[in-house]
C-alpha positions in Angstrom: 29.9 -13.1 6.6 31.4 -9.7 7.1 34.3 -11.0 9.2 35.0 -14.1 6.8 35.3 -11.5 3.7 37.7 -9.3 5.5 39.7 -12.4 6.6 40.0 -13.5 2.9 40.8 -10.1 1.7 43.6 -10.0 4.2 45.0 -13.1 3.4 44.9 -12.2 -0.4 46.9 -9.0 0.5 49.4 -10.9 2.5 50.1 -13.6 0.0 50.4 -11.3 -2.9 53.3 -9.2 -1.5 55.0 -12.3 0.6 57.6 -14.7 -1.1 56.8 -17.5 0.7 55.5 -19.8 -1.9 58.5 -21.9 -3.6 59.0 -22.5 -7.4 56.5 -24.9 -9.2 57.5 -26.2 -12.2 55.3 -26.5 -15.1 53.9 -29.5 -17.1 52.1 -30.5 -20.0 48.6 -31.8 -20.2 47.6 -35.3 -21.6 45.9 -34.7 -24.8 42.9 -36.7 -25.6 43.8 -38.9 -28.6 41.9 -40.6 -31.4 38.6 -38.9 -30.6 36.1 -40.4 -28.4 37.4 -43.5 -26.3 35.0 -44.0 -24.1 35.9 -47.4 -22.9 37.8 -46.4 -19.6 37.1 -44.2 -16.8 39.0 -40.6 -17.2 41.2 -39.6 -14.3 42.6 -36.7 -12.8 46.2 -35.9 -11.4 48.0 -32.8 -10.1 51.3 -33.2 -12.2 54.7 -33.1 -11.7 55.0 -30.2 -8.9 51.3 -30.2 -7.8 52.2 -31.0 -4.2 54.9 -28.1 -4.1 53.9 -24.8 -3.2 53.5 -22.5 0.1 51.6 -22.8 3.2 50.7 -20.9 6.3 53.5 -20.4 8.7 53.5 -20.8 12.4 55.8 -18.9 14.7 58.5 -21.8 14.0 58.3 -21.1 10.3 57.3 -24.6 9.7 55.0 -25.0 6.7 51.5 -26.2 8.0 48.9 -25.8 5.4 49.3 -26.2 1.4 48.3 -28.3 -1.5 49.7 -31.5 0.5 47.2 -31.1 2.9 44.2 -30.1 1.0 43.4 -33.4 -1.7 40.4 -34.6 -3.4 38.9 -37.5 -5.0 36.1 -38.5 -7.7 33.2 -40.7 -7.0 34.8 -43.3 -9.7 37.7 -44.1 -7.4 35.5 -44.8 -4.6 33.2 -46.9 -7.0 36.2 -49.0 -8.1 38.0 -49.3 -5.0 40.8 -47.5 -6.6 40.5 -44.3 -4.2 43.5 -42.1 -4.0 43.7 -38.6 -2.7 44.7 -36.2 -5.4 46.7 -33.2 -4.8 45.7 -29.6 -6.2 47.2 -28.4 -9.4 49.3 -25.5 -8.9 51.2 -25.4 -11.8 51.1 -22.6 -14.6 50.6 -24.8 -17.9 46.9 -24.4 -19.2 45.5 -21.7 -17.2 45.1 -19.6 -20.4 42.4 -22.0 -21.6 39.3 -20.3 -20.7 36.8 -20.8 -23.2 35.3 -24.3 -23.5 36.5 -24.8 -27.0 40.0 -24.1 -25.9 39.4 -26.5 -22.7 38.5 -29.7 -24.7 41.6 -29.0 -26.9 39.2 -27.9 -29.9 37.7 -31.1 -30.1 34.2 -29.4 -29.6 33.0 -26.1 -31.6 30.7 -23.5 -30.7 28.7 -20.5 -32.2 31.7 -18.4 -32.1 31.3 -16.9 -28.4 31.3 -17.9 -24.9 28.1 -19.6 -24.0 26.8 -20.5 -27.4 25.6 -24.1 -28.3 28.4 -26.8 -28.1 28.9 -29.8 -30.3 31.5 -32.3 -30.8 33.6 -32.4 -33.9 34.3 -36.0 -33.9 31.7 -38.8 -33.6 30.8 -39.8 -29.9 29.1 -43.1 -28.8 25.9 -42.8 -27.8 24.8 -43.6 -24.0 22.4 -46.4 -23.7 18.9 -45.8 -22.4 16.4 -43.1 -22.9 18.3 -39.5 -23.2 16.6 -36.3 -24.2 19.0 -35.4 -26.9 19.2 -31.8 -25.3 22.9 -31.6 -24.7 23.9 -28.2 -26.5 24.5 -26.6 -22.8 25.4 -29.5 -20.8 29.2 -29.0 -20.7 28.6 -25.6 -19.5 27.8 -26.6 -16.1 29.6 -28.9 -13.7 29.7 -32.9 -14.5 28.7 -35.2 -12.1 31.5 -37.4 -12.5 34.0 -34.9 -12.0 32.7 -33.4 -8.9 35.4 -33.2 -6.6 35.2 -34.5 -2.9 37.7 -33.2 -0.5 39.8 -34.0 2.6 41.3 -30.8 4.0 42.9 -30.2 7.1 42.2 -26.2 6.8 39.6 -24.4 4.7 40.4 -24.3 1.1 39.1 -21.7 -1.4 39.8 -21.3 -4.8 38.5 -18.0 -6.9 39.1 -17.6 -10.5 38.3 -14.3 -12.4 38.5 -13.9 -16.2 37.9 -10.9 -18.0 38.0 -12.0 -21.8 37.5 -8.9 -23.6 34.7 -8.2 -25.8 32.2 -8.7 -23.3 33.4 -12.3 -22.4 33.6 -12.8 -18.4 33.9 -15.9 -15.8 33.8 -15.9 -12.1 34.5 -19.1 -10.4 34.4 -19.4 -6.6 35.0 -22.7 -4.8 35.2 -23.2 -1.0 35.3 -26.2 1.3 36.6 -27.6 4.6 36.4 -30.3 6.9 33.4 -30.3 9.6 35.4 -32.9 11.3 38.2 -35.4 10.6 35.5 -37.5 8.7 33.0 -35.0 7.2 33.8 -32.3 4.6 31.4 -29.9 3.1 32.0 -27.4 0.4 30.3 -25.7 -2.6 31.5 -24.3 -6.3 29.9 -21.3 -7.9 30.2 -20.2 -11.6 29.0 -17.1 -13.2 29.6 -16.7 -17.0 28.6 -14.1 -19.2 29.1 -12.9 -23.2 28.0 -10.1 -25.3 26.6 -9.8 -28.7 29.3 -9.4 -31.3 27.8 -9.0 -34.6 24.2 -7.7 -35.4 25.0 -5.1 -32.6 22.8 -2.3 -33.6 19.7 -4.3 -33.5 20.7 -6.0 -30.3 21.5 -2.5 -28.3 18.2 -1.2 -29.7 16.1 -4.0 -28.4 17.9 -3.9 -25.2 19.6 -7.3 -25.4 23.1 -6.7 -25.4 23.8 -9.8 -23.5 24.4 -12.8 -25.8 24.6 -15.4 -23.0 24.7 -15.8 -19.3 25.3 -18.8 -17.1 24.9 -19.6 -13.4 26.1 -22.9 -12.2 26.0 -23.8 -8.4 26.9 -27.0 -6.7 27.1 -28.0 -3.0 29.1 -31.2 -2.4 29.7 -33.2 1.2 31.4 -36.7 1.7 31.6 -38.5 5.0 32.8 -41.7 6.4 32.2 -43.6 9.6 35.0 -44.0 12.2 35.5 -47.5 11.1 35.8 -46.6 7.6 32.9 -48.9 6.8 30.5 -46.5 5.7 30.9 -43.6 2.9 28.7 -41.3 1.8 29.0 -38.9 -1.3 26.3 -36.4 -2.2 26.1 -33.2 -3.9 23.2 -30.7 -5.8 24.0 -29.3 -8.9 21.8 -26.5 -10.4 22.5 -25.0 -14.0 20.7 -21.8 -15.3 21.9 -20.9 -18.8 20.2 -18.4 -20.9 21.1 -17.5 -24.4 20.1 -15.0 -27.5 19.4 -16.9 -30.4 20.4 -15.0 -33.7 20.3 -17.8 -36.0 23.6 -16.6 -37.7 24.5 -13.2 -39.5 23.4 -11.9 -43.0 26.5 -10.8 -44.6 26.4 -7.2 -46.3 26.4 -6.5 -49.8 29.6 -6.1 -51.4 30.9 -2.4 -51.4 28.1 -1.3 -48.6 30.5 -2.4 -45.6 31.2 0.4 -42.8 34.6 1.2 -42.9 34.6 2.6 -39.4 32.7 -0.4 -38.1 32.0 -2.8 -40.4 30.1 -5.4 -37.8 27.5 -3.1 -37.7 26.6 -4.1 -41.2 25.9 -7.4 -40.1 22.5 -8.2 -39.4 21.0 -11.3 -37.3 18.9 -13.6 -39.2 16.9 -13.9 -35.7 16.3 -10.9 -34.0 13.4 -11.9 -31.6 14.6 -15.2 -30.5 15.8 -16.5 -27.0 16.2 -19.8 -25.4 16.7 -20.6 -21.5 17.7 -24.0 -20.0 17.6 -25.1 -16.4 18.9 -28.5 -14.7 18.9 -29.6 -11.4 20.4 -32.8 -10.1 20.4 -34.2 -6.7 22.8 -37.3 -6.5 23.9 -39.6 -3.7 26.2 -42.5 -3.3 27.0 -44.5 -0.6 28.4 -47.9 0.2 28.8 -50.3 3.3 31.9 -52.4 3.5 30.8 -56.1 5.0 34.3 -57.4 3.9 36.9 -56.1 1.2 35.8 -58.7 -1.0 32.1 -57.9 -0.6 30.9 -54.4 -0.3 27.6 -53.2 -1.1 26.7 -49.6 -2.8 23.7 -47.6 -3.9 23.5 -44.6 -6.3 20.5 -42.6 -6.4 19.8 -39.5 -8.9 16.8 -37.0 -8.9 17.4 -35.0 -12.2 15.3 -32.2 -13.9 15.7 -30.4 -17.3 13.8 -28.0 -18.8 14.3 -26.2 -22.0 12.3 -23.2 -23.5 12.6 -21.2 -26.7 10.9 -18.3 -27.7 10.6 -16.3 -30.9 7.9 -13.8 -30.7 8.2 -12.9 -34.5 8.8 -15.6 -37.0 6.8 -13.4 -39.9 10.0 -12.3 -41.9 11.9 -15.7 -41.4 9.0 -17.6 -42.9 9.2 -15.6 -46.2 11.7 -16.0 -49.1 14.9 -14.3 -48.5 15.2 -10.7 -49.5 17.1 -9.2 -52.1 20.4 -8.7 -50.2 20.8 -12.5 -49.5 19.1 -14.6 -52.3 21.2 -17.7 -51.3 19.9 -18.0 -48.0 16.6 -20.1 -47.4 13.8 -19.3 -44.5 15.2 -20.1 -41.2 11.8 -21.7 -40.4 10.8 -24.0 -43.2 6.8 -23.9 -42.4 4.3 -23.4 -39.9 1.4 -25.5 -38.8 -0.6 -23.1 -36.6 0.5 -19.8 -35.9 2.1 -17.3 -38.3 3.3 -14.9 -35.6 5.0 -16.6 -32.7 6.4 -19.6 -31.7 7.0 -21.0 -28.1 8.4 -24.3 -27.1 8.9 -26.1 -23.9 10.2 -29.4 -23.0 10.3 -30.8 -19.6 12.3 -33.7 -18.5 11.9 -35.5 -14.9 14.0 -38.8 -14.1 14.5 -40.9 -10.8 17.2 -43.1 -11.3 18.3 -45.8 -8.6 21.3 -48.0 -8.9 22.1 -51.1 -6.4 25.0 -53.4 -6.3 27.8 -55.3 -4.9 31.8 -55.1 -5.3 34.6 -55.9 -3.9 38.4 -56.3 -4.4 40.7 -59.4 -4.1 44.5 -58.9 -3.8 47.4 -61.0 -3.8 51.2 -60.8 -4.6 50.9 -57.3 -5.8 48.0 -57.6 -8.1 44.3 -57.0 -7.5 41.1 -58.0 -8.9 37.9 -56.0 -8.6 34.3 -56.8 -9.6 31.0 -55.2 -9.5 27.4 -56.1 -10.4 24.3 -54.0 -10.6 20.8 -53.5 -11.1 19.6 -50.1 -12.3 16.2 -48.6 -12.5 15.2 -45.4 -14.4 11.8 -43.8 -14.6 11.4 -40.7 -16.7 8.8 -38.5 -17.8 8.7 -36.1 -20.5 6.3 -33.2 -21.3 6.6 -31.4 -24.6 4.2 -28.3 -25.1 3.9 -25.1 -27.5 2.3 -22.0 -28.1 0.2 -22.3 -24.9 -2.6 -19.7 -24.7 -3.0 -19.1 -28.2 -5.7 -21.3 -29.1 -3.2 -24.0 -30.7 -5.1 -27.3 -30.7 -3.4 -30.4 -29.1 -0.3 -28.4 -28.0 1.2 -30.9 -25.8 2.1 -34.5 -25.3 3.5 -36.6 -22.3 5.3 -39.7 -22.4 6.7 -41.7 -19.5 8.7 -45.1 -19.0 10.4 -47.3 -16.5 13.8 -48.8 -17.6 15.6 -51.7 -15.9 19.3 -52.3 -16.6 21.8 -55.3 -15.4 25.3 -54.9 -15.2 28.8 -56.2 -14.4 32.3 -55.1 -14.5 35.7 -56.8 -13.9 39.0 -55.1 -13.2 42.7 -56.9 -12.9 45.5 -54.6 -12.1 48.9 -55.9 -12.4 51.6 -56.0 -9.7 53.6 -53.1 -11.8 50.5 -50.9 -11.0 50.6 -49.4 -14.6 48.8 -52.3 -16.3 45.3 -53.2 -16.1 42.6 -54.6 -18.0 38.9 -54.0 -17.7 35.8 -55.3 -18.9 31.8 -54.2 -18.7 28.6 -55.1 -19.8 25.2 -53.5 -19.2 21.6 -54.7 -20.7 18.6 -52.6 -21.0 15.8 -55.2 -20.7 14.3 -55.7 -23.8 16.5 -53.1 -25.7 19.7 -51.4 -25.4 23.0 -53.0 -24.7 26.5 -51.9 -24.2 30.0 -54.2 -23.9 33.5 -52.6 -23.4 36.9 -53.9 -23.0 40.1 -51.8 -22.1 43.6 -52.8 -21.8 46.3 -50.1 -20.2 49.9 -50.4 -19.9 52.8 -47.8 -19.8 53.3 -48.8 -23.6 49.7 -49.6 -25.1 46.5 -48.3 -24.5 43.7 -50.6 -26.6 39.9 -51.2 -26.4 36.9 -52.4 -28.0 33.3 -51.4 -27.3 29.8 -52.4 -28.7 26.8 -50.5 -28.1 23.1 -50.7 -29.6 21.3 -47.5 -28.0 17.7 -46.4 -28.2 17.1 -42.9 -30.3 17.0 -39.9 -28.3 13.6 -38.7 -27.1 13.9 -35.6 -29.5 14.6 -37.9 -32.4 11.8 -40.2 -31.5 9.1 -37.7 -31.1 8.5 -33.9 -31.2 5.6 -31.5 -31.9 5.7 -28.1 -32.5 4.4 -25.1 -34.4 7.3 -25.5 -36.8 8.5 -29.3 -36.9 6.3 -32.2 -35.9 7.1 -36.0 -36.1 6.8 -39.2 -34.6 8.8 -42.5 -34.9 7.2 -44.4 -31.8 3.5 -44.4 -32.1 1.8 -47.7 -33.8 1.2 -45.9 -37.0 4.7 -44.5 -37.0 7.8 -45.5 -39.0 9.9 -46.6 -35.8 13.3 -46.2 -35.6 15.7 -49.0 -35.1 18.5 -49.2 -32.4 21.5 -47.4 -33.2 24.7 -49.5 -33.7 28.4 -48.7 -33.0 31.0 -51.0 -33.2 34.3 -49.1 -31.9 37.9 -50.6 -32.0 40.9 -48.4 -31.0 44.5 -48.4 -30.0 47.4 -46.2 -29.1 51.0 -46.3 -28.3 52.9 -44.4 -25.8 56.6 -43.9 -27.4 59.3 -42.3 -25.6 62.5 -41.2 -27.7 64.9 -39.4 -25.5 63.3 -36.0 -25.3 60.6 -36.8 -27.7 57.3 -38.4 -26.6 55.0 -39.7 -29.4 51.5 -41.0 -29.2 50.3 -42.7 -32.5 46.5 -44.1 -32.5 44.1 -45.4 -34.6 40.3 -45.6 -34.2 37.8 -47.3 -36.1 34.1 -47.1 -36.1 31.2 -49.3 -37.8 27.9 -47.6 -37.7 24.5 -49.2 -38.4 21.2 -47.4 -38.3 22.4 -44.1 -37.6 20.1 -41.3 -37.0 21.2 -37.9 -38.1 19.0 -34.3 -38.9 19.1 -33.6 -42.4 19.3 -30.5 -44.4 15.4 -29.4 -43.3 16.5 -30.1 -39.7 14.3 -33.3 -39.6 15.7 -36.7 -38.1 16.5 -39.3 -40.6 17.6 -42.9 -40.3 20.0 -44.5 -42.5 19.7 -48.4 -42.9 22.9 -48.9 -44.5 26.2 -49.5 -42.5 29.2 -47.1 -43.2 32.8 -46.6 -41.5 34.8 -44.0 -39.9 38.9 -44.4 -39.9 40.6 -42.1 -37.9 44.4 -42.0 -37.1 45.9 -39.6 -34.4 49.6 -38.4 -33.2 50.3 -36.7 -30.2 53.5 -35.2 -29.6 55.6 -33.6 -26.9 59.5 -32.4 -26.9 61.0 -30.8 -24.1 64.5 -29.3 -24.1 65.4 -27.1 -20.9 63.1 -24.3 -20.7 61.6 -24.7 -24.2 58.5 -27.1 -25.2 56.7 -28.1 -27.9 53.7 -30.0 -28.1 50.2 -30.7 -29.9 48.0 -33.4 -31.5 46.7 -34.2 -34.9 43.7 -36.1 -36.3 43.3 -37.4 -39.9 39.7 -38.7 -40.4 38.1 -40.7 -43.4 34.2 -41.1 -43.2 32.7 -43.4 -45.8 29.4 -41.5 -45.9 29.8 -37.7 -45.6 26.2 -37.6 -47.0 25.0 -37.9 -43.6 28.1 -37.3 -41.1 30.7 -34.4 -41.6 34.1 -34.4 -40.1 37.0 -32.5 -41.4 39.5 -34.4 -42.5 42.5 -33.0 -40.9 42.3 -31.3 -37.5 45.4 -30.3 -35.5 46.7 -28.3 -32.8 50.1 -27.2 -31.6 51.9 -25.2 -28.9 55.3 -23.6 -28.3 56.3 -22.6 -24.9 59.3 -21.2 -23.2 59.4 -20.8 -19.3 61.7 -18.0 -17.3 62.1 -16.3 -13.9 62.1 -12.5 -14.0 63.1 -10.6 -10.7 63.7 -13.8 -8.4 60.1 -13.9 -7.9 57.9 -13.8 -11.2 57.6 -17.0 -12.8 56.7 -17.0 -16.6 55.1 -19.2 -19.0 55.4 -17.4 -22.2 54.0 -19.2 -25.8 51.9 -19.4 -28.7 49.1 -22.0 -29.3 47.9 -22.7 -33.0 44.6 -24.4 -34.3 43.7 -25.8 -37.6 40.7 -27.6 -38.9 40.4 -28.5 -43.0 37.5 -27.1 -44.8 34.2 -29.1 -44.8 30.5 -28.6 -44.8 30.2 -28.2 -40.7 26.5 -28.6 -39.4 24.3 -25.6 -38.8 22.5 -24.8 -35.8 18.5 -25.1 -35.1 18.1 -23.4 -31.8 14.2 -24.7 -31.3 15.0 -28.0 -31.2 18.6 -27.6 -29.7 20.0 -29.5 -32.7 23.0 -29.4 -35.2 21.8 -30.7 -39.0 23.1 -31.0 -42.2 23.8 -28.2 -44.7 25.3 -28.1 -48.1 25.3 -24.4 -48.5 28.6 -22.8 -46.7 32.1 -24.8 -46.2 34.0 -23.7 -43.1 37.5 -24.4 -42.3 40.9 -24.2 -43.8 42.0 -21.6 -41.4 44.8 -21.3 -38.5 44.2 -19.6 -35.6 46.9 -18.0 -33.7 46.8 -17.1 -29.7 49.8 -15.9 -27.9 49.8 -15.9 -24.1 51.8 -15.2 -21.0 51.0 -17.2 -18.0 52.4 -15.8 -14.7 53.1 -16.6 -11.1 53.8 -14.1 -8.2 53.9 -15.8 -4.3 50.5 -17.3 -4.4 48.9 -15.8 -7.6 48.6 -16.8 -10.8 48.0 -14.9 -13.9 47.9 -14.9 -17.6 47.8 -12.8 -20.6 46.2 -13.7 -24.0 45.6 -12.4 -27.3 42.8 -14.6 -28.9 42.2 -14.7 -32.7 45.5 -12.5 -32.9 45.8 -13.4 -36.7 42.1 -11.8 -37.4 42.1 -10.4 -40.7 45.4 -11.5 -41.8 45.0 -12.4 -45.9 41.7 -11.1 -45.5 40.3 -14.3 -44.1 37.2 -14.4 -42.2 36.9 -17.3 -39.7 33.4 -19.1 -39.2 32.9 -21.6 -36.3 29.7 -22.6 -37.5 27.6 -22.0 -40.8 26.6 -18.2 -40.6 28.5 -17.5 -37.2 31.5 -15.6 -37.2 34.1 -16.3 -34.5 34.7 -13.5 -32.3 37.2 -10.8 -33.6 40.7 -10.2 -31.9 40.3 -9.9 -28.3 42.6 -9.4 -25.1 42.1 -11.7 -22.2 43.3 -11.3 -18.7 43.1 -13.7 -15.8 43.8 -14.2 -12.1 43.6 -17.4 -9.9 44.0 -17.7 -6.1 44.4 -20.7 -4.1 43.9 -20.1 -0.6 44.5 -22.7 2.0 43.5 -20.9 5.4 
């Protein structure tokens, strides 16, 4: 191991001082348009210039290893018989997007700091089958559908370090190499932390300066037989996420602010609460090709998820608000057994097995793909609270076997840019999903119809604070949630300007939401969402402008709150310094119109309605500079640069201030030997 580390350090020093890497052009991202378009399979590309770049030199100065010799693919590429090896992205564009809100183009929001609970800003079509509903921290882990499987001619290392300022730090380390020509093995490691920003005096005195911390580890492997008929993809994914739950901050009375450090005057609503989520997933995909038109495949998942919330002193938050903040209600509306503390544990286990057939027919440049499957899921759920405190009936268990049947068809036209896909899946006796999608150079359009069960936490929950049951014989049962979604987007190129206007229409029935008391309710009446969007990109020489905007109307905003207007924009200029330093300098903006955003309840890990605080109507500006010298890419960014301008305070969620102005620095190394 020591020899391995010394070798990596030596290579880093060599490449940091070597001019061997050729210039790489920048590229623009494909911004998601129109909110939640789930009809098709997302793809990942290296972009223009991704295959350029340096490599190790032999004695004859011939390039040997680099992005062209290190490529990857996704499981969906193999499953849909569209496998294409993707080159590593070595461009400068986008490397300054460090926190997860920025990475998802501000279509998600958090509690103002790295590692806090996430939620989508727009409506998302639900997944069929029984789901836990505990998803606030899920995006902080590696996603199964995005795990990269590599084919490398040399060992490949990807190292990424972010020092985000104000205690926000991210470290990623990826390594992979081919054990043999047909067998690859690798791993991904992520470490992420953030510190308490507001209510800091209480945090420091209690020894809990760390607000959130995250460990995520993935080990992955892929193998194919000598004759190419058998393929195996496998990975193990572990997520360990811990968070200090503040419940928001209490603003000081006017005139009492500490001029030297006003943040110290802010007090957390919860001072003794914390949560922890652990996820484990063993995922296997393998297939055998009897013939191009007839293949067998099998997907197996073993998943475990646990969520624990603890508040060791709930007394103050059960009482009426104090005189310093009469507008705030008690954080906990009641207690059933214990007025001193609450401890909650939810354990979820899942075994899923999918077997299917698939195949491909090709003729005159076109291709027809099909897939049919049978999927079985068996889950068990255990929910318990305040164990050991003489609380009666403090746990319940449930389990269920679910069987799905489904099919998928895809037709690819000879131009290789146009395709039509359709998919249907039915959970016997309950849920149903139907999707159709057309993709071409000019138009992307589709339709989906989904009837999904309530999540497990919506159906039943028992705790010291909340209790409901919508699945028992004597209970008022929730019906299937219905979503009808039609969408379309044009892709227009007008000289140097690219426009992508789009429209989404949703019709929702039996919608389930969490009310102002953080209790689930179901709306029997149907209502609709109409969303228009416009993506734009203009490039002239070294100057680039790009962005996207969304205008959304909800026919019933009593149960679903979405900002009417959301917009992102960025302005960039790239140039060369000292014949070696490539620079991409720019500034990015984000805006949301004012709306009553949902409030977060950490006990249940759910966002719920609130009518007290209106957020938004605020522009956030962030200047940045991305640089590359030889094999090293770096970035400098000033996050929330306009903080305090016009005496405005930006809240990312009710009672949660967004982190103050901070300076971020990041380094990204790619090593190909």
